[in-house]
C-alpha positions in Angstrom: 109.6 98.2 122.2 106.0 97.8 122.4 104.5 98.4 118.7 101.9 100.8 120.0 105.0 102.9 121.4 107.2 102.4 118.4 104.1 103.9 116.2 103.2 106.7 118.0 106.7 107.5 117.5 107.0 107.1 114.0 103.9 109.3 113.6 105.6 111.6 115.7 109.0 111.8 114.3 107.7 111.9 110.6 105.5 114.9 111.5 108.1 116.7 113.0 110.5 115.3 110.1 107.9 116.8 107.6 107.6 120.0 109.3 111.0 120.7 109.2 111.8 119.7 105.7 108.7 120.8 104.2 109.6 124.6 104.5 113.1 124.1 104.1 112.4 122.6 100.4 110.0 125.4 99.9 113.3 128.0 101.0 115.9 125.7 98.7 113.4 126.6 95.8 112.9 130.1 96.6 116.8 130.3 96.3 117.1 128.4 93.2 114.7 130.3 91.5 116.0 133.6 92.5 119.7 133.2 93.6 121.2 130.7 91.6 123.5 131.7 88.6 122.8 130.9 85.0 125.5 129.3 83.9 124.0 126.0 86.2 121.5 126.0 83.2 118.5 123.1 83.0 120.3 121.8 86.4 118.2 124.4 88.4 114.9 123.0 87.1 116.2 119.1 88.2 117.0 120.5 91.8 113.3 122.3 92.1 112.0 119.2 90.5 113.7 117.0 92.9 112.7 119.5 95.9 109.0 119.3 94.8 108.7 115.9 94.5 109.8 115.4 98.2 107.2 117.9 99.4 104.6 115.5 97.6 106.2 112.4 98.8 106.1 113.4 102.7 102.8 114.8 102.2 101.1 111.4 101.0 103.4 109.9 103.7 101.7 111.9 106.4 98.6 111.2 104.7 99.0 107.5 104.5 101.3 106.9 107.0 102.1 103.5 105.8 103.3 100.7 107.3 105.9 98.0 105.6 105.7 94.3 106.7 107.6 91.5 105.4 105.9 88.6 104.8 107.3 85.2 103.3 109.0 86.7 100.1 106.6 89.7 99.9 106.9 93.1 101.1 103.1 94.6 102.5 102.3 98.1 102.2 99.8 98.6 104.7 97.7 101.4 105.3 95.3 102.1 108.4 92.1 102.3 107.9 90.9 102.4 111.2 92.0 105.9 112.9 92.9 107.4 109.5 91.7 110.2 108.7 89.7 108.9 106.2 86.7 106.1 107.4 86.8 102.5 106.1 83.2 103.7 104.3 84.5 106.9 102.7 87.7 105.0 101.8 85.2 102.6 100.1 83.2 105.3 98.6 86.1 107.3 97.1 88.0 104.2 96.3 90.8 105.4 98.5 91.7 102.1 100.2 93.3 100.9 96.6 94.7 104.3 95.4 96.4 105.5 98.9 98.3 102.5 99.4 99.1 102.2 95.7 99.9 105.9 95.5 102.2 105.4 98.0 104.0 102.5 96.3 104.0 104.4 93.0 105.4 107.4 95.0 108.3 105.4 96.2 109.0 103.4 92.5 109.2 106.7 91.1 111.7 108.1 93.4 114.1 105.7 92.4 113.7 107.5 89.2 114.0 111.1 90.6 117.4 110.2 92.5 118.5 107.9 89.3 118.2 110.8 87.0 119.9 113.6 89.0 122.8 111.5 89.5 122.6 110.8 85.8 122.5 114.3 85.1 125.6 115.1 87.4 127.3 112.2 85.6 126.5 113.7 82.2 127.7 116.9 83.6 131.2 116.1 83.5 131.4 115.8 79.7 130.8 118.6 77.9 129.5 116.9 75.0 127.3 114.6 76.4 126.0 117.6 78.7 123.6 118.1 75.3 120.8 115.7 76.0 120.0 117.6 78.9 119.8 120.9 77.4 117.1 123.0 76.5 113.4 121.5 76.3 115.3 118.0 76.3 114.8 118.1 80.1 111.2 118.3 80.2 111.8 114.4 78.7 113.9 113.6 81.5 111.9 114.9 84.0 108.9 112.8 82.5 110.3 109.6 83.0 110.1 109.1 86.9 106.4 110.0 86.3 105.9 107.8 83.8 107.8 104.9 85.9 105.7 106.1 88.8 102.2 105.3 86.7 103.5 102.3 85.7 104.1 101.5 89.5 100.4 102.8 90.1 98.7 100.5 87.7 100.6 97.4 88.8 99.7 97.6 92.4 96.2 99.0 91.9 95.4 96.2 89.1 97.7 93.4 90.3 98.5 93.4 94.1 94.7 94.4 94.9 93.2 92.9 98.2 91.6 89.6 97.9 90.1 87.8 100.2 92.0 84.7 100.1 94.9 86.7 100.7 93.5 88.8 103.6 93.3 85.3 105.7 96.7 84.2 104.4 98.0 87.2 106.0 95.8 87.6 108.7 97.6 85.6 111.4 100.9 87.3 110.6 99.6 90.9 110.8 98.1 90.1 114.3 101.5 88.3 115.6 103.7 90.4 114.1 102.1 93.9 114.4 99.4 93.5 116.7 96.8 94.9 113.9 93.5 93.5 113.2 93.7 92.7 109.0 89.9 94.5 108.7 91.4 97.6 110.5 93.8 98.3 107.2 94.3 98.0 103.6 97.3 97.0 101.7 
């Protein structure tokens, strides 16, 4: 399959998926807030948190349009600057060229924690005495863990894995041959 056709297909399906998922997540939040029984306790806050997180993640994915490319022992998150809603110059002025790709990586990293937290809550709920770790205001502590982890990912990507002229030259040929993209038209 031609990469440009696949890229167009990916963009269309991602946009359609976001347009379907976000209203459904908003509706789910509405139902949780208005129709959920009191006996589910703090679990409703966790469900709202997951739904809100998914909305945010999908919006960032639509804006950044990330491509993942496996190269040697690395996975490169590529965000096209050419054809993006932000010009490369504006990205440079706003310093978006690092923050958008880093933000996508941070969201991905913290998403693993969001799902782990959800499964942990469900597991702990099987044991009535252990369930107390999520009672009352303690839920705030648990909901902050994925955010802290996301900040760690963001800082790590922003400070350690920035674009460098040496690495740009190192991946130039592979990106052109495998993705048919000029590395000067992307940020990674």
